[in-house]
C-alpha positions in Angstrom: 62.8 268.2 -158.2 63.1 265.2 -160.5 60.5 264.6 -163.1 60.1 261.8 -165.7 57.4 260.6 -168.1 54.2 260.2 -165.9 56.0 260.6 -162.5 57.3 263.4 -160.3 59.6 263.6 -157.2 60.2 266.7 -155.1 59.8 268.5 -151.8 56.3 269.5 -150.8 57.3 272.8 -149.3 59.4 273.8 -152.3 57.1 272.5 -155.0 54.0 274.3 -153.7 55.5 277.7 -153.1 54.0 279.2 -156.2 50.6 277.5 -155.8 49.6 278.6 -152.3 50.6 275.2 -150.9 48.8 273.1 -153.5 50.9 270.2 -155.0 48.2 268.5 -157.0 45.0 269.6 -158.7 43.3 270.8 -161.9 45.0 274.3 -161.5 48.6 273.0 -161.6 50.2 273.8 -165.0 49.8 270.9 -167.4 53.5 270.9 -168.2 54.1 269.4 -164.8 52.5 266.1 -165.8 51.0 264.0 -163.0 50.6 267.0 -160.7 47.8 268.2 -162.9 44.6 266.3 -161.9 40.9 266.8 -162.3 40.2 264.1 -159.7 42.0 265.2 -156.5 43.8 268.2 -154.9 46.6 267.9 -152.3 47.9 270.8 -150.3 50.9 270.9 -147.9 51.0 274.1 -146.0 52.8 275.7 -143.1 50.5 278.1 -141.2 52.2 280.5 -138.9 50.5 281.0 -135.5 47.6 283.4 -135.9 47.0 282.6 -139.6 43.3 282.2 -140.2 40.7 282.1 -142.9 38.4 285.0 -142.0 35.8 284.3 -144.7 34.0 281.0 -144.6 33.7 278.7 -147.6 30.2 278.7 -149.1 28.5 275.7 -150.7 31.6 273.7 -151.5 30.6 270.5 -153.2 33.7 268.5 -152.5 34.9 266.1 -149.9 37.8 267.2 -147.8 40.3 265.6 -145.4 42.5 267.9 -143.2 45.3 266.1 -141.4 47.6 267.8 -138.8 51.2 267.0 -139.3 52.5 269.4 -136.6 51.1 272.3 -134.4 47.7 273.2 -133.0 44.9 274.0 -135.5 41.2 274.8 -135.1 38.7 274.0 -137.8 35.2 275.6 -137.6 32.4 274.0 -139.6 28.7 274.7 -139.9 28.3 271.5 -137.8 30.7 272.5 -135.0 34.3 273.1 -134.2 37.2 270.7 -134.0 40.7 271.2 -132.4 43.6 269.3 -133.9 46.3 269.1 -131.3 48.1 265.8 -131.8 50.1 264.7 -134.8 47.8 262.7 -137.0 44.5 264.3 -135.8 42.2 264.8 -138.7 38.8 266.0 -139.9 36.9 264.6 -142.8 33.8 266.4 -144.2 31.6 266.1 -147.2 29.8 268.4 -149.6 27.8 271.3 -148.4 29.6 271.8 -145.1 31.1 275.3 -144.9 34.3 275.9 -142.9 36.9 278.3 -141.7 40.1 277.7 -139.8 42.8 279.2 -137.5 46.4 278.1 -136.7 46.6 278.4 -132.9 50.4 277.6 -133.1 52.7 277.2 -136.0 51.1 274.3 -137.9 51.7 272.1 -140.8 48.6 270.6 -142.4 48.0 268.3 -145.3 44.7 268.8 -147.1 43.2 266.4 -149.6 40.0 267.2 -151.4 38.1 265.7 -154.3 37.1 266.1 -157.0 39.4 268.9 -158.2 36.9 271.4 -159.5 37.2 275.0 -160.6 
């Protein structure tokens, strides 16, 4: 990890180990400079096969982009279900859509959501 005034360089897997995969957001310690943001949250996460979110989100008022880097991932939403099977497959949803997910194979996903809100 290399950090300077108003910039940061590192490894997504290593830098997000203590923050449940989150690299950027309002909840990142302010001593880490540009990684602390009230505007956007970024998550890089390796989900082992079988990993799932049992509880659904409720009334989330943010916009979210989920992008498959590798693996096979299923996203269930109140509007339907989407299978992400090919590198680059993604789902984008807006405020008020509840969701849950499951890794059907070892999967790496990138999640971006905004704004970053408690």
